[in-house]
N, C-alpha and C positions, 0 to 999 in steps of 0.2 A: 640302212640299218645303223650306220655309224651315226648319222644326223639324229636319229630317233634317239639312240643311247645318250647323246650329248644333251638333247632336251630333257631326257629323263635324270639328268644329273649324274650319269654313269661315266667312269673314265674310259677314255677312248684312245686309240693309237693316234699317232701324229697326223695332222690334217694334210701333211705333205702328199702323202700316197693318194688321198682322196682327190686332192687338187690335181694331181698328175693324170689321175683316170679321167676327170671332167675335162681336162684340157685335151687329152687324146680323143675323146669322143667328139669334141668340137672340131677338132683337126680332120677327123675321119669324115665328118659330115662336109666340111668344106672341100675335102679332096675329091670325094666322088659325088658331091651335090645331093647327098642324101640327108635325111632327117633322123639319123641315128641318135643324135644328142637329145632331140626332142622326144623321140620314141622311147629310149631306154632310161632317160633320167628326168627330163622336165616334166613332162605330165605326171609321172608317178610322184615326184618330189612335191609339186604343188598340191596334188590331191591329198597325199597323207599329211602335208602341213595343215590345209584347211581342216581336215578331219580332227587333228590333234588339238588345234587351237579352238574349235568349236566345242569339243568335249572339256578341254581344261578351263577355258574362260567361264562356261556355265557352271561347272562344278566349283570353281574357286569363288566365284561371286556369291554363290548360294551358301557358302560357309564362312566368308569373311566380309569386312566392312568396305565401303566405297573406297575409302582413301588406301586400304590395303590392296585393293584391286588395282588402284591407279598405279601404285608402286610396282606391282607385279607386271602389269602391262608395260611399262616404262622399261622394266628390267628385261623382259622378253623382247621388246622391240630392239633394244641395244644388243643383246645377244644375237638376234638374227642379222643385225646390221655388221657386227664383228665377224660373223661366220661368213656372210656374203663376201665381205672384203677378202677374208683369209682364203676363201676357195675361188676367189676372182670369178664370181658368177656374171655372166654377161647381162646386158640390159634386158634382153628379151625374157630373162628369168627373174631378174632383181625387181623390175618394175611391177610385174604382176603379183610378185611375192608380196611386196609391201602393200600394194592395193588390197590384197586378200587379207593381210594382217590387220590393217586398219579397219577393214569391214568387220572381221570376226572378233577383234579386241575392242574396239571403239564404237563403231557405228551401231552394230547389233545390240550392244548394251548401253548406249548413250542414255536413253529415257530412264532405265532402270537405275543407273548411276545418280541421275538427278532425284528420283522419288524414293529411293530405298530408304525404309524406315530407320531412324536413328543415325544414320551416317551418310545420307545422300546430299547432293549439293544443296538442295532445298533447306535441310536442316543446318548445314554448314553455315549458311546466310545469317542464321541467328546468333551466331557465336563469333565475336570479334577477334578471339584468339587463333581461329582456324582460317586466316586469311592466305597463309602459305600454302595449306592443303587445298583450298580453293584454286589458288594459282597453278599448283601442279594438275589439278583436273582440267583446267582450262587449257594448259600447255598440251595435255594429251589430247583434248578435243579439237584443238586447233589444226591437229593433222587431218582431220575430216572436217571442213568449214561448215557443211550443214548440220552437223552435230552441235556446234556452238549455240544454235538456236534454241535448244533445250536449256542451255545454261542462261541465256538471255531471258527467256521466258520465265524461268525460276525466279530470276532478280526481279522481274516486273511484278510477278505474284506476291513476292515477299514485301515489296514497297507498298503495294495496294493494300495488303493486310495490315501492315503497320499504320498506313494512312488512315484506313478504316477504323483502326483501334483508336487513334486520336479523335477521330469525328464521333465515335461512340462516347468516349469520356466527355466529350461536349454535351452530347444528347442527354447524359445522365447527370450532367451538372457537377462532375467530378473535377473539372479544371476551367480556368477561365481563358479568354480569348489569348492572352499574352503567353500562357503556358502552351497552348495549342501552336502558336508560331514558333516557340522555343523547341518544341518537339519536331516541327517540320525542319528547323535548322539543323537539329542534332541528326535527324535521318539523313539530310542532304549530305552533311559532313561524313557520315559513316558510309553511305553507299557510293559516294564519289570516290572516297578511299577504296572501296571494293573494286570498283571498275578501273580505277587508276593501277592498283596493284595486281589483283587477282586476274582481271581481265586485260592487263598489260595496256590500258588506256585505249581500247579498242573503239573507233568511232561509232560503230553500229550499236555497241553497248551504251555508249554515252547517250546517243539518240534515244534508245528505248528507255533508258533511265528517265531522262527529261520528260518523255511521253507519260511515264507513270506517274511521275509527280503532278503533271498538268491534269491527268485523268482525275485523281481523286481530290485535287484541290479546287476543280472547276466543277464538281458535281452540283454545287449551288453557289450562292454568292457569299456565303458566311466567310470563306478564306479572305476574301477582299476586304470585308469590313473588319475581320480580326486582325488583319495586317495593320489596318489604320489605328487600331486600338493599341497593338503593339508598339507601332511608331509613336503615338501619343504617351505612352508610359515612359519610353525612352527619353522623349523630349521634355517631359514634365520633371522626372527625377531619375530615371535610369542611368543617364550619362553624367550625373553628379560625381565629381571627383575623378572622372576618367581621364586618361592622357589623351593626346591628339590621335595618337595611333589606335587607341582603344575606341574613341569615337568614330573615327573612319571605318574601323571594322564593323562596328556595330550598325551604322547606317548603311554600309555596303550589304550587310545582312538582309536589311529591309529590301533593298533592290533586288537581291538574290531571289527572294520569295515573290516580289513583284513581277519578275521575269515570267514566272510560271502562271501567273494569274491572267485569265482571258478578260475578266470583268474590270478592266482597269478604270472604267468611268465610275463603277461602285466604290473602288478604293479612293478615287478622287473626291467623291461626294462626301464620304466618311471623314476622309483627312481634312477636307476643307472645314467641316464642322468642328472637328477637334482642334484644327489650328486656330479657328475664330475663338474658341473658348480659352485657349492658351494665350492669344494675343490680347484679348479683352480684360482677362484676369490677371495678366502679368506672370504667368506661371511657367513659362519657358525656362528650361534650365540655361540656355545659352542662345543668344541671337545668331551667333556664328553657326552653331549646330542646325539652327532653323534654316538658314540660308543654305548651308551645305546640303541638307535633305532636299530642298527645292531644286538646287543646282543638279543633284543626281538624277532627279526625276525629269529635269529638263533635258539632260544628256541622253536620258533613255527614251523619252517620247516627243521631244520637240517642244518648241516655245509655247505652241497653242495649248498644250496640256497644263502648263504651269503659269500662264499669263494671268489668270485670276488670283492665283497664289501670290504671285509677285505684286499684284495690284493691292493685296491685302497688306503686305508689308509697307507699300508706299503709302497707304491710307494712315497706317499707325505713325509713320514718320511725318506726314503733313499734320496729324491731330497733335502731335507733341509741339509742334511750332505754333498751332492754332491756340493751344491751351496757354502757352506762354504769352501770346499776344493778348489773350482774354484777360489774364491775370494782371497784366499790365493796363489794360483798358479799365478794369474794376478799380485799381488803385487811384486812377486818374477821374474816376466817376463820382460825382457829388452824390447822385441818387443811390448808389451802392453803398457808399461810406454812411449815409444818413440812416440806412435800413438797419433796424435792430434785430431782424430775423434773417440776417444775412447767411446764405448757405454756401459752402464752398462746392462748387460744380466742376468736375472734370468730365470733358465730353471727347468722346471718340467719334469723329465724323467719317462715315463709311460710305464708299460708293456702292449703290444698290447692286450693280451687275457683278461685283467681285465676290460678295459675302453671301453665306447661306441665306436664303430668303425665309422670314417667318411671318406670316400673314396673321399677326396677333394683334388685336386692337389694343390701343394705348389704355392704360388703366388710370383711374382717378387719383391724381398725386395730391399730397399734402399741400396747402397753400404756400408755405415758404419755398418749396422745391418747384411748384408751378411758377412762382415769381421769377425764380432764379433761371429756369429754362427759357422764360420769355425774355429776359436781359440778354441771355446768350444768343437766342434766335435773332433778336435785334441787332447785336453786335455782328453776328456772322452774315446774315442777309445784306446788311448795309455794304459789307466788303465783297460779297459774291452775289451779285444780282442775277435774277433769273433761276436761281436754285431753290429746291425745296427741302425742307427737314422734316423727316418722319421719325419721330421718337420711338425707339424699341424699348420700352419699359420691361419687357420680359427678360432681357439680357443683363440689366444693370445690376450695380451692388451699391451698399451705402454702409456708412458708419454712424450710428446714433448713440448718443449717451442716455443710458437708462438709470433711473434712481430706484432703488429697492429698500425695503425694510420701513419701520416705522419709528416716531419719535426722534430722539437724537442719533439713533443708530442707523443712519442711512448709509447705503452702499452704492457706490457708482460704478458702473460698468459700461465700457465701450463695446457696443455689440456690432459685429461685423456680419451684415445680413444682405439678402438680395433685395431688389427695389420693391418686390411684391410684399416680402416680410416687413420692410420698413413702412409701406403704406398700411398694413394691417396693424402694426404696433402703434402707430401714431394716432390710430382711432382711440386707443385706450388712454389717451391724454384727457378725454372728456368723458370716458365711460369706463367703469370697473368691469362690467360684464357685457358681452354682446353675442347674438346668435349668429350662426352661420348666414342666415338669410340677410341680417342687417350688415354684416361684413362685406358680403357679395354685392349688396346694393350701394354701399358707400365706397366701394373700391373698383367695382367693374372688372375684377380679375377673372379670367375664364375659370369655370367650375372646377375641372380636375386639378389645375394649377393651384386654385385656392385652397383645396383640400390638402394638397401636397405641402404647401407652405405653412398651413396651419398645424398639420400633424408634426412637421419638423420643429415647431416652437413649443411642442407639447411632449417631446421626447423625455425619458427620464433623466438624461445627462443635461439637457438643455431645457428645463420645463419653465420657460418664460411665461407661458399661459397654462392654465388649468382647464382641462376639457371636461364637460358635464358629464358626458357618457363614459362607461366603462369600455375597457379594451383598447386596441390599437386603432380602430377605425373611428370614422365619424357617422353618428347614428342617422342624421338627417338634417333638414334645414333648421330646425328648432334647437339643435344641439348648441349648448352655451359655452362660451369661452371666457374666463375671467383672468385678469392680470394677476400674476403671482408675485405678491410683494416679498414673499419669503425666499424667492430665488438667491442662491448663493453660488460663487465660484471662486476658486484660488486665484484665478487670473483676472486682471483688470480689463484686458482687452480679450474678448470672447467671440470665437468664430462660430456661427450657427450653421452647421451643414444641412444640406436638404436630404430628406429620404428619396429613395428611388420612386419613380413614377409607378412601378409595380406594386410597391407597398401602399402607395396613395390610392390605387385603382381598386384595391381590395375592399375600401371602406364605401365605395360607390356602387352603383347599379353596373350589371354586366353590359359591356359595349361602350362604357363611358370613355370618351377621350383616348382611345387606344392611338389615334393620329398624333395627338397632343404629345402623348408620351414619346413618340419617336422624334418628334420636332424638338423637344426640350432635352432629351438625353440619348444621343445616338447609340451609347453603349447598350442600351436596352433592346435595341431592334436587331443587333447583330446575331443573335442566336437563331433567329428564324430562318435564314438562309434565303429569304425571298427578296425579290428585287424591289428596292424601295420606289414608291410612286413617282416622285420626282425624277429619279433616273430613268424610269420606264417612259416618262413623257418626254424627256431630253432625247432619248434614243429615237423616238418616233420622228422628232423633228430632223434628227440627223440623218435618218434613213430617207426621209422625204427630200431633204436638201441635196444628199448625194445623188439620188435618183434623177432630180431635175438637172443637176450639173452634168451628169453622164449623158443624158438624153439631148442636152443642148449641144454637147460636143459631138456627139455620135449620129444624131437625128434619127437613125433607125437601128434597132437592136433586137435580137431574139431574147425571149423571156429568161431562158437559163443563163445566157451570156450577161444579161443585166444583172441578175442575182449574183453572179460570180463577181461581177466588177464592183457592185456595191459592197459586197463582203470584204473585197480586197482592200477597198479604200477606208473602210471602218474598222478593219482587223486590229489596227494599233490601240483602239479604245475598247472594243467589244466585238463579239461574234454575233451578227445579226440572224435572226431566226428567219428562214425562207418564207414563213408565212407572213 
C-alpha cells in the first residue's frame, strides 16, 4: 500500500521502515529455507505493479500526445529505479520488475506511439524541429530492441513517400532532372541527420535508410539518367565561381547519389553523351573539374568503368596537337594559299570505341567545306597510314557570315550554327526560296533532323528564314522557306539555338524519328525511365561474356549457382534479370 501511495503521488512515511520489513522477510526466508519473501511480497508486488501500469499507460496515452507519453514513461522508469535502489530490492525482484515495466510502458504501446495521429513518430519525421523529441522516443524504445523496428519502418516509409513525391513531380512535369537530384540530396542530408542524432547513429537504421533510397531510386532507370543531367549542369555552368572546397563537395554529391543507383551502366551511357557534347563544344566550366569527376568515378567503380571517358580526354588532347600541326601545314601549302575559298577547319579526331556511336549518314556539304575536309584527310592519312576517317556531320558546328538588308544598308552578322544549319543556309546563296523537298534533296540531312534545324532557323527571335505555312510546325514537303533579308539583331555575332526534338516531332507524322530524338538529345529520353536500346544490347553481351568466362573456369555448375555468380560479377554495373 505504501508503494501504491507513492505511485499515486501521495506523501508516505520514510522508506526506511519498508526497507527494514523487506530485509526481514528475506532473512527469514534464508534462515528457514522458506519462500516467505516471494509469497508475502514479491508475487503481490509484481502483480499489482503490472495492473497499475497497464491501466495508467493506456489511460495516459489516450488523453496525451506521444511525446508527453514518452516523458511520462521515462519519469516512471526513473521513479521505479530510485525506489528499487532505496528499498534494496534483490535481483530476483528487480529484473522481472523492469522486464514487466518495459513490456507495459514500451512494447505494448510501441506501434501506437509510431502511428498515433498528429504526434506519433511518423508525424515527427516530417518536422525538422522535432529531432530531440524523436531522440527521446528512440532512447525509450532502445530499452526493448525489438520495438525499435517500428521506428526504422516509419523512417523507411517516410523516405519512400518523399521519394515518390519527387517522382510524381517529374511525372507531372513540375520539375526538371536537376531539381529531382537536388531533392534527393536534400532528403539524404535530412534523413542522415535524423539517423545520426535521433537514432544515435545506429548501424541497422543506417542500413535501412540506404535500402529505402535504393528502393525508390531504382524503380526505373530515370534516376541514373537524371544524375547524368545534373552532373552535366554542374560541369557546364553550375561550378562557375565556386571555390575548390565547394567544387569537391558538389562532385562528391554526385557520387553520393551514384552509390544508391544500381543502373550504373545507364548513368555511364548518358554521362558519356553529355561529356562528348561538352568536350566537342568547349562548354566545360573547367578541365580540372571534369578530370576530378572521372577520378571519383574511377575510385568508385574501377578503371574499366572510366577507361572510355579517359580515352575521350586523350582524343581531345591529341586533336589539339593535330590542329596545330594542320595549321602549320596549311601555311606551308601552296595549294591552300592559292585557294580563294579557303575555309578554316578545326577537326576533332575521335576514336570510334570511346565516343557515343551515332550511325548517321554524312550530309552533302557545301563545296568549299568539302574541299577543306579533303585537304585535311590527305594531311592526316599521310601521317597515319591504315586509318580511316568517318566524318560525323551531325555533331559539328560552324560560323558563317551572312549579309542582310537591301541597297546601301547592308547588315553583316556572324551566325554560330550547327553543321546542318550551315548546309541549309548555304543553299540560299543561289536561291531565294526553297521547298522542304528541295532542301532535303540537296543536303541529305535525315528527315527529323532537317525539320528540327529548319524550325530553329524560323523561330521569332532568330527568323533567318521565313516559313510559308502558319504555325510552329512544318506542313509538308512542299512547305516553302525564304531567306529573310529583313532579319535584324543587336549582336554582330549571333548564336542560333536548336529547338528540342520534341517540338520538331510535333510537326511531323506520329512515329517519326523517335530514336533520332534520343540520339541527338539525351535530355529528352530521360523522363521515360526506360532502358536505352544501346545499354540493353551492351548488357546482353556482358551477360553472355560473364557466362562463358564462369563456365570456362568452373566447367560444371548448377543453373541457380550460375545465375548467382553472373549477378555477383555484374552487380558493379547493373543487376541482371534472371530471365
